[in-house]
DODRENSE-833349 format. One record per atom (N, C-alpha, C): atom name; x, y, z negated. Coordinates in steps of 0.05 Angstrom, whole numbers, always signed. Example, Ala and Ser with C-alpha at 12.3 -4.5 7.8 and 13.67 -1.06 7.14 Angstrom:
<sites>
+----+--------+--------+--------+
:  a :      x :      y :      z :
+----+--------+--------+--------+
:  N :   +264 :   -114 :   -156 :
: CA :   +246 :    -90 :   -156 :
:  C :   +264 :    -66 :   -156 :
:  N :   +257 :    -45 :   -142 :
: CA :   +273 :    -21 :   -143 :
:  C :   +258 :     +1 :   -157 :
+----+--------+--------+--------+
</sites>
This chain:
<sites>
+----+--------+--------+--------+
:  a :      x :      y :      z :
+----+--------+--------+--------+
:  N :    +17 :    -24 :     +0 :
: CA :     +0 :     +0 :     +0 :
:  C :    +18 :    +25 :     +0 :
:  N :    +11 :    +44 :    +16 :
: CA :    +28 :    +68 :    +17 :
:  C :    +22 :    +87 :     -6 :
:  N :    +39 :   +106 :    -10 :
: CA :    +36 :   +126 :    -31 :
:  C :    +16 :   +147 :    -22 :
:  N :     -8 :   +147 :    -33 :
: CA :    -28 :   +166 :    -26 :
:  C :    -31 :   +189 :    -46 :
:  N :    -10 :   +193 :    -62 :
: CA :    -12 :   +214 :    -83 :
:  C :    -17 :   +241 :    -69 :
:  N :    -36 :   +256 :    -81 :
: CA :    -42 :   +282 :    -70 :
:  C :    -63 :   +282 :    -48 :
:  N :    -69 :   +259 :    -37 :
: CA :    -90 :   +258 :    -16 :
:  C :   -117 :   +267 :    -26 :
:  N :   -122 :   +261 :    -52 :
: CA :   -148 :   +269 :    -64 :
:  C :   -153 :   +299 :    -62 :
:  N :   -131 :   +315 :    -63 :
: CA :   -133 :   +344 :    -62 :
:  C :   -144 :   +353 :    -35 :
:  N :   -143 :   +336 :    -15 :
: CA :   -153 :   +344 :    +12 :
:  C :   -183 :   +340 :    +14 :
:  N :   -195 :   +329 :     -6 :
: CA :   -224 :   +322 :     -6 :
:  C :   -240 :   +338 :    -26 :
:  N :   -264 :   +344 :    -20 :
: CA :   -283 :   +357 :    -38 :
:  C :   -309 :   +342 :    -35 :
:  N :   -319 :   +331 :    -57 :
: CA :   -344 :   +316 :    -57 :
:  C :   -344 :   +293 :    -36 :
:  N :   -321 :   +280 :    -33 :
: CA :   -319 :   +258 :    -15 :
:  C :   -315 :   +265 :    +14 :
:  N :   -314 :   +291 :    +20 :
: CA :   -310 :   +300 :    +47 :
:  C :   -282 :   +313 :    +50 :
:  N :   -270 :   +308 :    +73 :
: CA :   -244 :   +320 :    +79 :
:  C :   -248 :   +349 :    +85 :
:  N :   -234 :   +367 :    +71 :
: CA :   -238 :   +395 :    +75 :
:  C :   -224 :   +407 :    +99 :
:  N :   -200 :   +395 :   +106 :
: CA :   -185 :   +404 :   +129 :
:  C :   -165 :   +382 :   +137 :
:  N :   -159 :   +381 :   +163 :
: CA :   -139 :   +362 :   +172 :
:  C :   -112 :   +376 :   +169 :
:  N :    -93 :   +365 :   +154 :
: CA :    -67 :   +378 :   +149 :
:  C :    -52 :   +383 :   +175 :
:  N :    -39 :   +405 :   +177 :
: CA :    -23 :   +412 :   +201 :
:  C :     +5 :   +399 :   +199 :
:  N :    +16 :   +397 :   +175 :
: CA :    +42 :   +386 :   +171 :
:  C :    +41 :   +355 :   +176 :
:  N :    +60 :   +346 :   +193 :
: CA :    +59 :   +318 :   +201 :
:  C :    +61 :   +298 :   +178 :
:  N :    +78 :   +304 :   +158 :
: CA :    +81 :   +285 :   +135 :
:  C :    +55 :   +283 :   +120 :
:  N :    +43 :   +306 :   +115 :
: CA :    +17 :   +307 :   +100 :
:  C :     -5 :   +294 :   +116 :
:  N :     -5 :   +299 :   +142 :
: CA :    -26 :   +287 :   +159 :
:  C :    -23 :   +256 :   +159 :
:  N :     +2 :   +247 :   +160 :
: CA :     +7 :   +218 :   +160 :
:  C :     -3 :   +205 :   +133 :
:  N :     +1 :   +219 :   +111 :
: CA :    -10 :   +209 :    +86 :
:  C :    -40 :   +207 :    +87 :
:  N :    -53 :   +227 :    +99 :
: CA :    -82 :   +226 :   +102 :
:  C :    -90 :   +203 :   +120 :
:  N :    -76 :   +199 :   +143 :
: CA :    -83 :   +178 :   +162 :
:  C :    -80 :   +150 :   +149 :
:  N :    -59 :   +147 :   +132 :
: CA :    -55 :   +122 :   +118 :
:  C :    -79 :   +117 :    +99 :
:  N :    -87 :   +138 :    +85 :
: CA :   -110 :   +136 :    +67 :
:  C :   -135 :   +128 :    +82 :
:  N :   -141 :   +142 :   +104 :
: CA :   -165 :   +136 :   +119 :
:  C :   -165 :   +108 :   +130 :
:  N :   -142 :    +99 :   +140 :
: CA :   -139 :    +72 :   +151 :
:  C :   -146 :    +52 :   +129 :
:  N :   -134 :    +55 :   +106 :
: CA :   -138 :    +36 :    +84 :
:  C :   -166 :    +36 :    +73 :
:  N :   -179 :    +59 :    +73 :
: CA :   -206 :    +61 :    +61 :
:  C :   -229 :    +56 :    +81 :
:  N :   -224 :    +62 :   +107 :
: CA :   -246 :    +60 :   +126 :
:  C :   -246 :    +35 :   +144 :
:  N :   -222 :    +23 :   +147 :
: CA :   -220 :     +1 :   +167 :
:  C :   -208 :    -24 :   +154 :
:  N :   -220 :    -47 :   +161 :
: CA :   -210 :    -73 :   +152 :
:  C :   -189 :    -84 :   +171 :
:  N :   -170 :    -99 :   +160 :
: CA :   -151 :   -113 :   +177 :
:  C :   -166 :   -135 :   +192 :
:  N :   -155 :   -143 :   +215 :
: CA :   -166 :   -166 :   +230 :
:  C :   -195 :   -163 :   +238 :
:  N :   -204 :   -139 :   +244 :
: CA :   -231 :   -134 :   +253 :
:  C :   -230 :   -115 :   +276 :
:  N :   -246 :   -121 :   +297 :
: CA :   -248 :   -103 :   +319 :
:  C :   -271 :    -83 :   +314 :
:  N :   -266 :    -59 :   +323 :
: CA :   -286 :    -38 :   +321 :
:  C :   -292 :    -26 :   +348 :
:  N :   -317 :    -20 :   +353 :
: CA :   -324 :     -5 :   +378 :
:  C :   -316 :    +25 :   +373 :
:  N :   -315 :    +40 :   +394 :
: CA :   -309 :    +69 :   +390 :
:  C :   -331 :    +82 :   +373 :
:  N :   -355 :    +74 :   +376 :
: CA :   -378 :    +84 :   +360 :
:  C :   -374 :    +78 :   +331 :
:  N :   -365 :    +53 :   +325 :
: CA :   -361 :    +46 :   +297 :
:  C :   -338 :    +62 :   +284 :
:  N :   -317 :    +67 :   +300 :
: CA :   -294 :    +83 :   +290 :
:  C :   -304 :   +111 :   +285 :
:  N :   -319 :   +123 :   +304 :
: CA :   -330 :   +150 :   +301 :
:  C :   -348 :   +151 :   +276 :
:  N :   -366 :   +132 :   +273 :
: CA :   -384 :   +132 :   +250 :
:  C :   -369 :   +130 :   +223 :
:  N :   -348 :   +114 :   +223 :
: CA :   -332 :   +112 :   +198 :
:  C :   -319 :   +138 :   +192 :
:  N :   -307 :   +151 :   +212 :
: CA :   -294 :   +177 :   +207 :
:  C :   -314 :   +198 :   +200 :
:  N :   -337 :   +198 :   +211 :
: CA :   -358 :   +218 :   +205 :
:  C :   -366 :   +217 :   +176 :
:  N :   -361 :   +195 :   +162 :
: CA :   -368 :   +194 :   +133 :
:  C :   -350 :   +213 :   +117 :
:  N :   -328 :   +221 :   +128 :
: CA :   -310 :   +239 :   +114 :
:  C :   -304 :   +266 :   +128 :
:  N :   -308 :   +268 :   +154 :
: CA :   -302 :   +293 :   +169 :
:  C :   -317 :   +293 :   +195 :
:  N :   -325 :   +317 :   +203 :
: CA :   -341 :   +320 :   +228 :
:  C :   -324 :   +318 :   +254 :
:  N :   -298 :   +324 :   +252 :
: CA :   -282 :   +323 :   +277 :
:  C :   -270 :   +295 :   +281 :
:  N :   -289 :   +277 :   +287 :
: CA :   -281 :   +249 :   +290 :
:  C :   -262 :   +244 :   +313 :
:  N :   -265 :   +260 :   +335 :
: CA :   -249 :   +255 :   +358 :
:  C :   -219 :   +262 :   +353 :
:  N :   -215 :   +284 :   +338 :
: CA :   -187 :   +291 :   +331 :
:  C :   -175 :   +270 :   +313 :
:  N :   -189 :   +262 :   +292 :
: CA :   -179 :   +243 :   +274 :
:  C :   -175 :   +216 :   +287 :
:  N :   -193 :   +208 :   +305 :
: CA :   -189 :   +182 :   +319 :
:  C :   -164 :   +183 :   +336 :
:  N :   -160 :   +206 :   +350 :
: CA :   -136 :   +209 :   +366 :
:  C :   -111 :   +208 :   +349 :
:  N :   -111 :   +222 :   +327 :
: CA :    -87 :   +222 :   +308 :
:  C :    -82 :   +193 :   +299 :
:  N :   -103 :   +179 :   +291 :
: CA :   -100 :   +151 :   +281 :
:  C :    -87 :   +133 :   +303 :
:  N :    -95 :   +136 :   +328 :
: CA :    -83 :   +121 :   +350 :
:  C :    -55 :   +129 :   +356 :
:  N :    -51 :   +156 :   +358 :
: CA :    -24 :   +166 :   +365 :
:  C :     -3 :   +159 :   +344 :
:  N :    -11 :   +159 :   +319 :
: CA :     +7 :   +153 :   +297 :
:  C :    +11 :   +123 :   +292 :
:  N :     -4 :   +106 :   +307 :
: CA :     -1 :    +78 :   +305 :
:  C :    -17 :    +64 :   +283 :
:  N :    -35 :    +79 :   +270 :
: CA :    -52 :    +67 :   +249 :
:  C :    -74 :    +50 :   +261 :
:  N :    -85 :    +59 :   +284 :
: CA :   -105 :    +43 :   +298 :
:  C :    -94 :    +37 :   +326 :
:  N :   -100 :    +13 :   +336 :
: CA :    -92 :     +6 :   +363 :
:  C :   -117 :     +5 :   +380 :
:  N :   -116 :    +18 :   +403 :
: CA :   -139 :    +18 :   +422 :
:  C :   -133 :     -1 :   +445 :
:  N :   -153 :    -17 :   +452 :
: CA :   -150 :    -35 :   +475 :
:  C :   -145 :    -18 :   +500 :
:  N :   -131 :    -30 :   +519 :
: CA :   -123 :    -15 :   +543 :
:  C :   -148 :     -4 :   +558 :
:  N :   -170 :    -18 :   +557 :
: CA :   -194 :     -8 :   +570 :
:  C :   -210 :    +11 :   +552 :
:  N :   -200 :    +16 :   +528 :
: CA :   -213 :    +35 :   +510 :
:  C :   -238 :    +25 :   +496 :
:  N :   -244 :     -1 :   +500 :
: CA :   -270 :    -11 :   +490 :
:  C :   -269 :    -18 :   +460 :
:  N :   -246 :    -25 :   +449 :
: CA :   -245 :    -33 :   +421 :
:  C :   -220 :    -21 :   +408 :
:  N :   -222 :    -20 :   +381 :
: CA :   -200 :    -11 :   +364 :
:  C :   -195 :    -31 :   +343 :
:  N :   -170 :    -33 :   +333 :
: CA :   -163 :    -50 :   +311 :
:  C :   -144 :    -35 :   +293 :
:  N :   -145 :    -42 :   +268 :
: CA :   -126 :    -31 :   +249 :
:  C :    -98 :    -43 :   +255 :
:  N :    -78 :    -26 :   +259 :
: CA :    -52 :    -36 :   +268 :
:  C :    -33 :    -40 :   +245 :
:  N :    -38 :    -28 :   +222 :
: CA :    -21 :    -31 :   +199 :
:  C :    -36 :    -25 :   +173 :
+----+--------+--------+--------+
</sites>
């Protein structure tokens, strides 16, 4: 499990208040989201990924993109499914 110290400060009433601009801070957030929203060894449709992210923040497309670009979620080549990568 990664060190998620301080990630709680990014949330208010269970909602993410802002996506951190600093890469290190954003990666801490992405690790937290991956561990709390997505199960290992399970495929998710794009809609399921969006719905999971929407439980914490409205900008699901940016967060989904960050999760994929940082290697936390793997997207199938055809874009149809996502899996937790780590």
